[in-house]
C-alpha positions in Angstrom: 28.7 -110.8 -73.7 25.0 -111.3 -74.3 22.6 -108.6 -75.4 19.0 -108.2 -75.9 18.7 -106.3 -79.2 15.2 -107.4 -80.2 13.1 -105.9 -77.5 10.2 -103.8 -79.1 9.9 -100.2 -78.2 12.6 -97.6 -77.7 16.4 -98.2 -78.1 16.7 -100.3 -74.9 19.6 -102.8 -74.8 20.7 -105.2 -72.0 24.2 -106.6 -71.9 25.6 -109.3 -69.6 29.3 -109.9 -69.1 31.5 -112.6 -67.6 34.7 -111.2 -69.2 36.5 -108.2 -67.8 37.8 -106.9 -71.1 34.4 -107.1 -72.8 32.9 -105.1 -70.0 35.7 -102.6 -70.2 35.2 -102.1 -74.0 31.4 -101.6 -73.5 31.6 -98.5 -71.4 30.4 -95.4 -73.2 30.6 -91.7 -72.4 33.7 -92.1 -70.2 37.4 -92.6 -70.4 37.3 -95.6 -68.1 39.8 -97.6 -66.2 39.2 -100.2 -63.5 40.9 -102.9 -61.4 38.6 -105.7 -60.2 38.9 -107.1 -56.7 37.4 -110.5 -57.7 38.6 -113.4 -59.8 35.5 -113.7 -62.0 33.0 -111.0 -62.8 29.3 -111.2 -63.4 27.9 -107.9 -64.6 24.9 -106.6 -66.4 24.3 -103.3 -68.1 21.0 -101.8 -69.3 21.3 -98.9 -71.7 18.4 -96.7 -72.9 19.3 -94.2 -75.6 16.9 -91.2 -75.9 17.4 -88.1 -78.0 19.9 -86.0 -75.9 20.0 -88.4 -73.0 21.3 -91.9 -72.1 20.1 -93.9 -69.1 22.5 -96.5 -67.8 21.8 -99.1 -65.1 24.7 -101.3 -64.2 25.0 -104.3 -61.9 28.7 -104.0 -61.2 31.3 -106.0 -59.2 33.9 -105.2 -56.5 36.5 -102.9 -58.2 38.5 -99.7 -58.2 37.3 -97.2 -60.9 38.9 -94.2 -62.4 36.9 -92.3 -65.0 36.7 -89.1 -66.9 33.6 -87.7 -68.6 33.7 -86.9 -72.3 33.2 -83.4 -73.5 29.9 -81.5 -73.9 27.7 -83.5 -71.5 26.4 -83.6 -67.9 26.3 -86.8 -66.0 24.3 -87.6 -62.9 25.1 -90.8 -60.9 23.5 -92.5 -57.9 23.1 -96.0 -56.4 19.9 -98.0 -57.0 20.4 -100.1 -53.9 20.5 -99.4 -50.1 23.4 -101.4 -48.9 25.2 -100.7 -45.6 28.6 -100.8 -47.4 29.1 -97.4 -49.0 31.0 -96.7 -52.1 34.3 -94.7 -51.5 33.8 -91.7 -53.8 36.7 -89.3 -54.3 38.2 -90.4 -51.0 35.1 -90.3 -48.8 32.8 -93.1 -47.7 29.4 -92.4 -46.1 26.1 -94.2 -45.9 23.9 -91.3 -47.0 21.4 -90.7 -49.8 23.7 -89.0 -52.3 23.9 -88.1 -56.0 27.0 -87.1 -57.9 27.3 -84.7 -60.8 30.0 -84.1 -63.4 30.3 -81.7 -66.3 32.4 -82.0 -69.5 35.8 -83.5 -68.7 35.2 -84.0 -65.0 36.9 -87.0 -63.4 36.2 -89.3 -60.4 37.5 -92.3 -58.6 35.5 -94.9 -56.6 36.2 -98.0 -54.6 33.3 -100.5 -54.7 33.9 -103.2 -52.2 30.8 -105.3 -52.9 28.5 -105.8 -55.9 26.5 -102.7 -56.5 23.7 -101.5 -58.7 24.4 -98.1 -60.1 22.5 -95.7 -62.3 23.7 -92.8 -64.4 21.9 -90.4 -66.6 24.0 -88.6 -69.2 22.6 -85.5 -70.9 24.0 -84.2 -74.2 24.7 -81.4 -74.7 25.8 -80.2 -71.3 23.0 -78.9 -69.1 23.6 -75.2 -68.4 20.1 -73.7 -67.9 18.6 -75.4 -64.9 20.8 -74.1 -62.0 22.6 -77.4 -61.5 26.1 -77.3 -60.0 28.9 -77.3 -62.6 31.7 -79.8 -61.8 34.4 -79.4 -64.5 37.6 -80.7 -62.8 36.1 -83.4 -60.6 32.7 -84.9 -60.0 30.9 -83.4 -57.0 28.9 -85.3 -54.5 25.8 -84.0 -52.7 23.7 -85.4 -49.9 20.1 -85.2 -50.7 16.9 -86.3 -49.0 15.9 -89.9 -49.1 12.6 -88.8 -50.7 14.5 -86.9 -53.4 16.8 -89.9 -54.2 14.0 -92.4 -54.2 12.0 -90.3 -56.6 15.0 -90.2 -59.0 15.4 -94.0 -58.6 11.6 -94.5 -59.3 11.7 -92.4 -62.4 14.6 -94.4 -63.8 12.9 -97.7 -63.1 9.7 -96.5 -64.7 11.4 -95.1 -67.7 13.3 -98.4 -68.3 10.2 -100.5 -67.9 8.2 -98.3 -70.3 10.9 -98.3 -72.9 10.4 -102.0 -73.4 6.7 -101.6 -74.2 5.7 -101.7 -77.9 5.0 -98.3 -79.4 4.2 -97.0 -82.9 6.9 -95.2 -84.9 4.8 -92.0 -84.9 4.4 -91.9 -81.2 8.0 -92.8 -80.3 9.5 -89.2 -80.5 6.8 -87.9 -78.1 7.3 -90.7 -75.6 11.1 -90.2 -75.7 10.8 -86.5 -75.2 8.4 -87.0 -72.2 10.8 -89.5 -70.6 13.7 -87.1 -70.9 11.6 -84.3 -69.3 10.7 -86.6 -66.4 14.3 -87.4 -65.8 15.3 -83.7 -65.9 12.5 -83.0 -63.4 13.6 -85.8 -61.0 17.2 -84.5 -61.1 15.9 -81.0 -60.4 14.0 -82.3 -57.3 17.0 -84.3 -56.0 19.3 -81.2 -56.3 16.7 -78.9 -54.8 16.6 -81.3 -51.8 20.4 -81.1 -51.2 21.3 -81.0 -47.6 24.2 -78.8 -46.5 26.6 -81.0 -44.7 30.3 -80.7 -43.8 31.4 -84.2 -44.8 31.0 -83.4 -48.6 33.8 -80.8 -48.3 36.4 -83.7 -48.4 35.3 -85.5 -51.6 34.7 -82.1 -53.3 38.2 -80.9 -52.5 39.6 -80.2 -56.0 43.1 -79.5 -54.7 43.8 -82.9 -53.2 41.9 -84.6 -56.0 44.3 -82.9 -58.5 47.3 -84.2 -56.5 45.8 -87.7 -56.7 45.3 -87.4 -60.4 48.9 -86.4 -60.8 50.0 -89.4 -58.8 47.8 -91.7 -60.8 49.1 -90.4 -64.1 52.7 -90.9 -63.0 52.0 -94.5 -61.8 50.1 -95.3 -65.1 53.1 -94.3 -67.3 55.1 -97.5 -66.7 54.4 -99.9 -63.9 56.8 -102.3 -65.4 59.8 -100.5 -63.9 60.6 -100.4 -60.1 58.9 -97.4 -58.6 59.8 -96.1 -55.1 58.0 -93.7 -52.9 60.8 -91.2 -52.7 61.1 -91.0 -56.5 57.4 -90.4 -57.0 57.3 -87.8 -54.2 60.3 -86.0 -55.7 58.9 -85.9 -59.2 55.6 -84.5 -58.0 57.1 -82.1 -55.4 55.4 -83.8 -52.5 56.6 -85.2 -49.2 56.5 -89.0 -48.9 54.0 -88.7 -46.1 51.6 -86.6 -48.3 52.0 -89.2 -51.1 51.1 -92.1 -48.9 48.2 -90.2 -47.4 46.8 -89.2 -50.8 46.9 -92.8 -52.1 45.3 -94.2 -49.0 42.6 -91.6 -49.1 41.6 -92.1 -52.7 42.4 -95.8 -52.9 41.6 -97.0 -49.5 44.8 -99.1 -49.4 48.5 -98.6 -49.1 50.6 -97.5 -52.1 52.4 -100.8 -52.0 49.2 -102.8 -52.2 47.7 -100.6 -55.0 50.8 -101.0 -57.1 50.9 -104.7 -56.6 47.3 -105.1 -57.6 47.7 -103.0 -60.7 50.8 -105.0 -61.7 49.0 -108.3 -61.3 46.2 -107.2 -63.6 48.7 -105.9 -66.2 50.5 -109.3 -66.1 47.2 -111.0 -66.7 46.4 -108.8 -69.7 49.8 -109.6 -71.2 49.4 -113.3 -70.6 46.0 -113.4 -72.2 47.4 -111.5 -75.2 49.9 -114.4 -75.7 53.4 -113.9 -74.2 56.7 -115.7 -74.6 56.7 -117.0 -71.0 55.3 -116.4 -67.6 58.7 -115.7 -66.2 59.5 -113.0 -68.8 56.2 -111.2 -68.1 56.5 -111.5 -64.4 60.0 -110.0 -64.4 58.9 -107.3 -66.9 56.4 -106.1 -64.4 58.7 -106.1 -61.4 57.9 -109.5 -59.9 61.3 -110.9 -59.1 60.2 -113.4 -56.4 58.5 -115.9 -58.8 57.1 -118.2 -56.2 55.6 -115.3 -54.3 54.2 -113.9 -57.6 52.6 -117.3 -58.5 51.0 -117.6 -55.1 49.6 -114.0 -55.3 48.4 -114.5 -58.9 46.6 -117.7 -58.0 45.0 -116.0 -54.9 43.8 -113.1 -57.1 42.5 -115.0 -60.2 41.9 -118.5 -59.0 44.3 -120.1 -61.6 48.0 -120.2 -62.2 49.8 -117.9 -64.5 50.6 -120.8 -66.8 46.9 -121.6 -67.1 46.2 -118.0 -68.1 48.9 -118.1 -70.7 47.7 -121.4 -72.1 44.2 -120.0 -72.4 45.5 -116.8 -74.1 47.4 -118.7 -76.7 44.3 -120.7 -77.6 42.1 -117.6 -78.1 
């Protein structure tokens, strides 16, 4: 991780990451889990801390994300790019100008298939007096106008650029307060420009999102044991068909593929922490076919499990 801690002006910091775990540990304001789709990551995060407001600009990497907002805050999220490959947000995937909003404790899930540039603005305490939608269980997504989204993007870019400019200590509070007001106004504009469209009903469906959260919580308990569809469905009171449909909706992949990908990353973490042997770790996480495991591991990470273990023991 590299950071730019010496820039004059407001509290603006830039971090660059090539290590998955360093990136994971740098996330603030969210209970955050992710599974990368790539062997190596190259990520950058710009963070501006203002009184009562944090602005985050992230150049991310292909990944699955599950996150939950901390208490007593409101978060606004949106992309800063215009790619034709949309992010799958809470089970839906559309190329539209959208913003997402979450209130204290709200959760979301995304699948980002390509590298994206994503911005978020987190206000503390929670914003309750501007007529914004309150999303307490799950983040909500709204289609806005291209003009409304572009204004929000422009304000974020301008605020980050201005934050790096030298400023006297006496003037700093006034500049910070004005920046926050500009961000609030830009969010107001974007939400006032919301378009009423039917497709947002699906990602804003809290009932199915709650089912997915229950499935994810059960699968997160212990992936080192054999898990079968019938057992998961029985524990959650679902049909097997509903279980598979929910996982495919929110993960964009089959239950089998999702579990396998999660297990591979858990194996990697254990190997990097220094394990007794590759075989012991593979078996502990349900990989009984060792040659197939080694091939899948090499395809996913670009190195053999033994190379990972050797690197972990040297750290």
